[in-house]
Backbone bond lengths (Angstrom), bond angles and torsions (degrees), N, CA, C in turn:
res aa  C-N    CA-C-N  psi(-1)  N-CA   C-N-CA  omega(-1)  CA-C   N-CA-C  phi
1 M - - - 1.441 - - 1.523 108.54 -
2 L 1.316 115.60 129.21 1.460 120.69 175.74 1.524 109.15 -93.20
3 L 1.337 115.37 129.17 1.461 121.80 178.70 1.517 107.97 -104.39
4 S 1.336 116.62 116.19 1.460 121.19 -178.84 1.534 109.84 -73.59
5 L 1.331 115.20 128.77 1.467 121.83 -179.68 1.526 112.06 -117.48
6 S 1.336 117.00 13.49 1.467 120.02 -176.93 1.529 111.58 -63.05
7 G 1.315 118.55 -28.31 1.465 121.84 -178.97 1.516 113.89 -71.89
8 I 1.338 118.16 -22.84 1.470 119.64 -178.30 1.527 113.01 -115.77
9 R 1.329 116.94 -3.34 1.459 120.71 -175.90 1.524 112.58 -54.22
10 D 1.308 117.84 -42.72 1.469 122.59 -178.90 1.532 111.47 -112.18
11 C 1.317 117.38 26.51 1.463 121.54 -175.91 1.527 109.87 -130.25
12 P 1.359 117.22 87.69 1.466 119.38 178.82 1.529 111.60 -54.39
13 G 1.309 115.63 134.97 1.461 121.40 -177.37 1.514 113.55 90.31
14 G 1.336 117.48 -9.91 1.462 121.14 179.74 1.526 111.80 -68.65
15 V 1.334 115.99 147.59 1.460 121.85 -176.98 1.521 109.84 -133.02
16 V 1.345 115.22 137.82 1.460 121.30 172.54 1.528 107.23 -125.33
17 P 1.347 117.72 114.34 1.462 119.54 178.21 1.535 109.97 -79.42
18 Y 1.327 115.75 158.80 1.461 120.19 175.90 1.518 109.77 -143.67
19 E 1.306 114.75 154.50 1.459 122.38 174.64 1.524 106.43 -155.27
20 T 1.332 115.29 125.11 1.458 120.09 -179.04 1.526 109.20 -153.60
21 E 1.317 116.14 172.58 1.464 121.73 176.20 1.513 108.83 -127.19
22 L 1.339 115.10 144.93 1.461 122.21 177.10 1.520 109.74 -112.43
23 D 1.312 115.93 146.13 1.452 121.92 173.04 1.531 106.66 -106.11
24 L 1.332 116.75 103.33 1.467 121.34 -178.54 1.532 111.23 -113.07
25 R 1.331 116.98 28.63 1.475 120.92 -179.05 1.517 112.94 -61.42
26 E 1.312 118.64 -25.65 1.466 121.46 -177.60 1.529 113.21 -89.83
27 E 1.343 117.58 -6.79 1.469 120.90 179.02 1.521 109.87 -74.27
28 T 1.337 116.22 134.25 1.460 122.06 -178.80 1.520 110.00 -104.24
29 F 1.337 116.08 130.45 1.456 123.16 177.03 1.521 107.28 -130.21
30 G 1.329 117.39 118.55 1.455 120.49 178.34 1.510 113.55 61.89
31 G 1.302 117.91 32.14 1.459 121.33 177.70 1.518 114.75 83.49
32 C 1.331 118.44 3.29 1.468 119.67 177.30 1.528 109.30 -136.55
33 R 1.307 114.68 175.60 1.466 121.05 -179.63 1.529 108.80 -118.35
34 P 1.340 117.09 85.11 1.465 120.51 -174.15 1.528 115.76 -81.04
35 V 1.341 117.58 -8.29 1.467 120.33 -176.39 1.525 107.92 -98.19
36 T 1.334 115.50 88.31 1.463 119.86 -178.52 1.520 112.17 -99.31
37 E 1.329 116.62 -12.88 1.464 121.69 178.86 1.524 108.85 -107.49
38 P 1.335 117.77 157.14 1.471 119.83 178.40 1.527 111.39 -60.43
39 V 1.336 115.84 147.91 1.458 122.43 174.80 1.520 106.94 -95.28
40 R 1.327 116.30 118.90 1.460 121.74 179.83 1.524 109.38 -85.64
41 C 1.326 115.91 128.02 1.468 122.52 -178.49 1.521 107.90 -118.78
42 R 1.342 116.08 124.17 1.461 120.97 179.55 1.515 109.14 -137.88
43 G 1.326 115.75 146.79 1.450 118.92 176.72 1.504 111.96 164.51
44 Q 1.346 114.27 -151.86 1.459 119.92 -178.44 1.516 110.14 -154.71
45 V 1.328 114.24 159.40 1.460 121.38 170.33 1.517 105.73 -114.44
46 R 1.329 116.11 127.99 1.467 121.54 -177.55 1.529 109.01 -121.64
47 N 1.314 115.25 138.11 1.460 121.44 173.22 1.527 106.42 -86.54
48 T 1.320 115.85 106.34 1.459 121.82 -179.41 1.527 108.13 -108.92
49 A 1.302 116.61 101.10 1.467 123.00 -179.28 1.526 111.81 53.91
50 G 1.319 115.78 41.29 1.462 120.54 177.88 1.515 114.67 88.32
51 V 1.335 118.47 -4.01 1.461 122.53 178.33 1.523 108.18 -105.14
52 L 1.329 116.71 127.63 1.461 120.74 179.12 1.528 108.89 -86.45
53 V 1.344 115.56 116.08 1.460 121.77 -177.75 1.525 108.94 -115.58
54 L 1.322 115.28 122.72 1.456 121.88 177.91 1.526 108.42 -96.71
55 T 1.326 117.01 128.56 1.461 121.79 174.63 1.520 107.97 -131.09
56 G 1.325 115.46 154.71 1.449 119.03 178.41 1.507 112.62 169.00
57 T 1.329 115.31 -165.03 1.460 121.71 179.54 1.522 110.23 -136.96
58 L 1.321 114.19 154.15 1.463 123.42 174.17 1.520 106.53 -119.87
59 E 1.326 118.16 126.44 1.459 121.51 -177.96 1.523 110.53 -132.78
60 T 1.331 115.03 138.93 1.459 120.92 173.44 1.517 108.90 -164.71
61 R 1.309 116.31 -179.20 1.469 123.21 175.24 1.518 107.18 -116.93
62 L 1.340 115.60 126.76 1.464 121.23 177.22 1.525 109.54 -87.33
63 H 1.322 115.77 141.10 1.461 123.39 173.71 1.522 105.00 -123.97
64 G 1.337 116.60 100.89 1.458 118.77 -173.86 1.511 112.87 -140.56
65 V 1.322 113.69 -172.26 1.455 122.95 175.83 1.526 106.05 -120.98
66 C 1.323 116.31 127.19 1.463 121.67 -175.65 1.529 110.70 -64.22
67 D 1.325 115.71 134.47 1.466 121.38 179.23 1.523 112.76 -74.25
68 R 1.331 119.29 -14.36 1.461 121.68 179.21 1.524 113.34 -99.70
69 C 1.339 116.73 -44.46 1.467 118.82 -174.28 1.522 112.99 -111.70
70 A 1.311 118.18 -3.84 1.472 124.59 177.15 1.520 113.29 64.44
71 A 1.318 118.46 17.75 1.462 121.66 178.29 1.530 109.58 -89.86
72 P 1.320 117.23 140.82 1.464 119.06 174.61 1.534 109.33 -68.47
73 F 1.325 116.40 147.64 1.459 119.82 -179.22 1.512 110.64 -148.99
74 E 1.328 114.54 160.51 1.459 123.80 170.05 1.518 106.09 -127.24
75 R 1.336 116.26 134.55 1.459 120.08 -177.86 1.517 109.45 -149.93
76 D 1.342 116.17 132.74 1.461 121.02 175.21 1.519 108.91 -77.82
77 I 1.335 116.21 139.47 1.458 120.86 176.76 1.529 108.85 -130.11
78 C 1.314 114.70 152.11 1.463 121.56 176.64 1.525 107.16 -144.58
79 F 1.321 115.90 119.23 1.462 121.20 -179.83 1.525 109.52 -112.06
80 P 1.333 118.11 135.05 1.462 120.01 172.52 1.529 109.67 -78.95
81 V 1.310 115.83 150.30 1.464 121.45 178.96 1.518 108.42 -128.91
82 E 1.326 115.95 134.36 1.458 121.20 172.53 1.516 107.23 -145.06
83 A 1.325 115.96 125.17 1.462 120.54 -177.43 1.526 109.33 -144.57
84 V 1.320 114.31 157.11 1.463 121.58 176.10 1.520 107.39 -107.58
85 L 1.328 116.27 133.90 1.459 122.33 -179.46 1.519 108.81 -108.43
86 V 1.334 116.31 126.36 1.468 121.08 -177.40 1.525 109.92 -128.79
87 R 1.335 114.93 157.25 1.473 120.24 177.14 1.515 111.94 -79.57
88 S 1.352 115.94 -34.28 1.468 119.87 -179.81 1.516 109.21 -153.46
89 L 1.316 114.70 160.13 1.461 121.56 177.24 1.515 108.32 -113.56
90 E 1.331 116.52 133.08 1.457 119.73 178.19 1.521 110.78 -69.53
91 N 1.319 116.37 -42.01 1.455 121.12 -179.33 1.527 107.71 -135.49
92 E 1.312 117.29 103.45 1.458 121.07 -175.87 1.521 112.95 -65.78
93 D 1.333 118.09 -24.20 1.461 120.77 179.00 1.524 111.69 -68.43
94 E 1.324 117.38 -27.11 1.456 121.82 -179.10 1.525 112.60 -100.27
95 A 1.337 117.10 14.49 1.462 120.61 -178.21 1.520 110.29 -66.86
96 D 1.309 115.38 138.53 1.455 122.77 178.61 1.533 108.89 -77.12
97 T 1.332 116.92 151.21 1.462 121.67 179.32 1.518 111.22 -61.19
98 W 1.318 117.61 -29.23 1.459 121.69 -175.53 1.531 112.34 -102.48
99 T 1.331 116.72 24.20 1.462 122.26 173.65 1.525 107.86 -113.09
100 F 1.327 116.13 128.42 1.459 120.77 -176.76 1.523 110.05 -126.05
101 L 1.323 114.95 143.43 1.455 121.26 178.05 1.520 110.77 -81.07
102 L 1.322 115.75 139.64 1.458 121.11 173.41 1.517 109.80 -77.45
103 D 1.298 116.03 152.07 1.458 123.25 174.18 1.527 105.72 -102.98
104 G 1.326 116.01 88.74 1.468 120.72 -172.34 1.514 108.54 71.95
105 D 1.342 117.31 -116.88 1.464 122.19 175.69 1.529 111.21 -107.87
106 S 1.328 116.62 22.06 1.464 120.70 -176.87 1.527 111.49 -125.84
107 A 1.334 115.22 151.51 1.463 121.90 175.45 1.525 108.28 -105.52
108 D 1.319 116.83 133.42 1.466 122.01 177.47 1.529 108.21 -83.59
109 L 1.337 116.21 92.46 1.467 121.05 -176.26 1.523 112.49 -62.20
110 D 1.331 118.59 -35.16 1.467 120.18 179.73 1.528 110.41 -60.79
111 E 1.326 117.17 -45.61 1.465 120.86 179.79 1.524 111.10 -65.40
112 I 1.320 116.83 -47.12 1.467 121.21 -177.28 1.523 110.74 -63.38
113 M 1.310 117.33 -47.25 1.464 121.21 -176.36 1.530 111.81 -70.65
114 T 1.317 117.38 -36.92 1.470 119.78 177.13 1.524 109.78 -64.18
115 T 1.327 116.89 -45.58 1.466 120.80 178.20 1.522 110.68 -61.08
116 A 1.323 117.04 -44.85 1.465 121.15 -179.48 1.528 110.77 -62.88
117 F 1.322 117.45 -39.92 1.461 120.48 -179.64 1.526 111.03 -66.37
118 V 1.326 116.47 -47.14 1.467 120.54 -179.13 1.526 110.63 -62.29
119 L 1.325 118.26 -42.58 1.464 121.28 -179.86 1.526 112.52 -69.63
120 S 1.323 117.86 -24.82 1.460 121.36 -178.23 1.528 113.46 -87.61
121 M 1.316 117.45 -18.94 1.470 120.21 -178.95 1.524 110.17 -66.45
122 D 1.331 116.13 141.68 1.461 121.20 175.70 1.520 109.83 -67.68
123 S 1.331 115.82 153.48 1.462 119.41 179.56 1.523 111.35 -72.02
124 K 1.324 116.97 -23.24 1.459 121.41 176.26 1.521 108.35 -121.10
125 L 1.328 116.13 137.51 1.460 120.84 175.45 1.521 108.18 -88.39
126 L 1.315 116.40 120.26 1.462 121.12 -179.38 1.521 109.89 -121.42
127 C 1.334 115.55 144.84 1.461 120.03 177.89 1.517 110.22 -65.71
128 R 1.324 116.28 -31.63 1.458 123.19 174.65 1.526 107.56 -159.80
129 E 1.320 116.92 160.21 1.468 121.01 -175.43 1.517 113.09 -60.01
130 D 1.325 117.64 -36.78 1.455 120.91 -175.87 1.535 112.94 -98.38
131 C 1.322 117.45 28.91 1.467 121.47 179.26 1.530 109.28 -58.60
132 K 1.337 116.20 130.60 1.465 121.45 -177.53 1.523 112.79 -89.29
133 G 1.326 117.72 -12.95 1.454 120.61 176.92 1.515 113.62 79.84
134 L 1.332 114.94 -158.08 1.462 122.36 -178.25 1.520 110.65 -109.52
135 C 1.329 116.04 149.88 1.470 120.37 174.45 1.522 107.42 -68.11
136 P 1.332 118.17 128.69 1.468 119.99 -178.92 1.531 113.17 -69.03
137 T 1.330 117.59 -15.52 1.465 120.63 -178.79 1.522 111.82 -92.61
138 C 1.348 116.79 -54.57 1.475 119.65 -174.80 1.520 113.56 -103.88
139 G 1.340 118.45 -16.80 1.456 121.42 177.83 1.518 114.97 86.33
140 K 1.325 118.54 7.21 1.466 121.24 179.67 1.525 109.78 -68.21
141 N 1.338 115.33 142.58 1.452 121.26 175.53 1.531 107.60 -72.80
142 L 1.317 117.86 111.99 1.459 122.51 -175.29 1.524 113.18 -73.24
143 N 1.335 117.97 -9.85 1.460 120.92 173.83 1.528 110.53 -71.30
144 E 1.323 117.30 -22.34 1.462 122.47 -179.19 1.525 111.76 -88.24
145 G 1.311 118.20 -4.89 1.456 122.86 -179.76 1.510 110.38 133.68
146 P 1.340 116.65 169.83 1.461 119.70 -178.04 1.533 111.34 -71.60
147 C 1.314 115.60 153.74 1.460 121.08 176.96 1.533 108.75 -91.59
148 Q 1.321 117.00 176.97 1.462 121.59 -177.30 1.530 112.58 -97.39
149 C 1.323 116.57 7.90 1.471 120.15 -179.49 1.527 110.12 -69.86
150 R 1.335 114.74 144.70 1.460 120.13 173.56 1.515 108.28 -84.78
151 P 1.304 117.11 134.18 1.468 117.65 179.38 1.524 110.89 -65.44
152 E 1.308 114.63 139.63 1.466 120.69 176.98 1.521 108.70 -70.77
153 P 1.352 117.30 136.12 1.467 118.26 178.11 1.519 110.95 -68.76
154 D 1.290 114.77 148.66 1.460 121.14 178.89 1.532 108.29 -66.98
155 P 1.345 118.65 123.08 1.465 120.91 -177.61 1.535 113.04 -61.29
156 R 1.303 117.90 -20.09 1.462 120.08 178.49 1.528 111.63 -69.50
157 F 1.337 115.88 -18.98 1.465 120.03 -179.83 1.530 112.04 -103.26
158 A 1.315 118.42 14.08 1.472 122.06 -177.73 1.528 111.35 -59.48
159 A 1.306 118.22 -40.52 1.463 121.18 179.87 1.526 110.69 -63.02
160 L 1.316 118.09 -38.56 1.459 121.24 177.62 1.526 111.05 -67.35
161 A 1.317 117.03 -37.86 1.456 120.90 178.92 1.519 110.34 -63.29
162 K 1.310 117.51 -38.02 1.478 120.41 178.31 1.516 110.43 -64.80
163 L 1.304 117.69 -37.09 1.469 120.36 177.76 1.531 110.98 -63.80
164 L 1.337 116.33 -39.30 1.454 120.54 179.50 1.527 111.24 -68.58
165 E 1.341 116.87 -32.74 1.463 120.87 -179.98 1.527 111.03 -66.32
166 K 1.325 119.55 -32.12 1.453 123.54 -178.36 1.519 112.15 -67.12
167 E 1.331 116.96 -27.78 1.463 120.31 -177.28 1.462 112.36 -80.79
């Protein structure tokens, strides 16, 4: 979706609101496609002293498999977005990740929002931030409670353990 900014381009303090949805079902994160629902994008572009600044949020529900405990999960996510929109770049090699080129007097919201979503996604998909994962010995999901495995002694203390065995 192209968002026309011609009305605020030369009008400091001018604001253009936007609201759109993205279809990111084909995007792969961690070997799966957890974005099965539309991504809702809302916000505004404001002319701040001649600089066009895009702000907003990206919201959706992830449907994935946890990278730590392998359990399927659903989780709502909301990412903030802030980007600068420019007509041209003096040096494209030094362009910031959050700087986007205008297409004439319009911003390509699909490109900006897709980039923002991909950059905001965690490198690992987790059912929750404090996921404890699986026991490496028996495979029990540690989020459901502790397993019955005995912890392996630290090999650095093996010499001390031998001393205790002699007594």
